[in-house]
N, C-alpha and C positions, 0 to 999 in steps of 0.2 A: 556474463550472459544475463540478460534481463528476464526475470522470472515470470513476467506476465503471460508468456505463451502457454503456461499451464492452466490459466484461468479460463473456465468455460463461460459462455454467455449467460447461462441461467444459474443464479445463485443456488447453492445447496443449503437449505434451511431445515431439512428433515421434517418438513410439514409445519414448522413453527414460524411464527412471525418474527422477522429479524429484530434484534434489539436496536433501539434508536441510537444515533450518535449523539452523545450528551455533553461531551467536553470533559468527562470524568477520567479520560485517559490522556494525561499530560504528555506521555511519551510520544503520542501521535503528533501533537502540535510541535514538540521539540524536534522530532525527526524531520517533519516536513519543512520546518524553517531552517534547520541547521545542516541537514544531510547527514552523512556518516563518513568516517574515515575509511581509507583503503583497508581491506581485511574485514570490515563490518558492513560494507555496502550491500552485498547480495543478501545477507541474512536479514538486514533491516528492511530492504525492499520487499523480501518475501513476507516478512511479518506485517508490513503495512498493507500489502496487497491482500493478505489473508484477513486482516482486520476489516478492511472495507468490504471485502467479499462477504464476510460473515454478517455484515450489516445489510446485505441484500442489494448492494450497488451493482449496476450492470458493468460489464467489462470496459466499455468506452468511457464511462464516468470514472471508474477506478484509474484508468490510464491518465485521464486529464488531471486527476488529483495528485497522482504519484509522480508525474513528470517533473514538477518543480523540485521534488526531493532528489531526483536523479541529477539535476543540474547543480544542486547545492552540495553534493558529495565532493570529497577531496581525495583524488581527482574526480571530476564529474563522470558519471556512468555513461557508457556508450549504449545507445539504444539500438 
């Protein structure tokens, strides 16, 4: 089950300005490039979605960023 359905359109930042994406989180780059193996796909997808959501990215942008991850998973995630 693709976890993006839980993500609301408006980011929850508790009134704070979201932290910028700085490249200081190498696990994000690795996950997006390599995907995840079966048994870790859903948890990593949830982690990625939460990460981008916490940065204030809207739902449609999060989806476009995370879709390549889904295709890189072994086996690929069904959307």
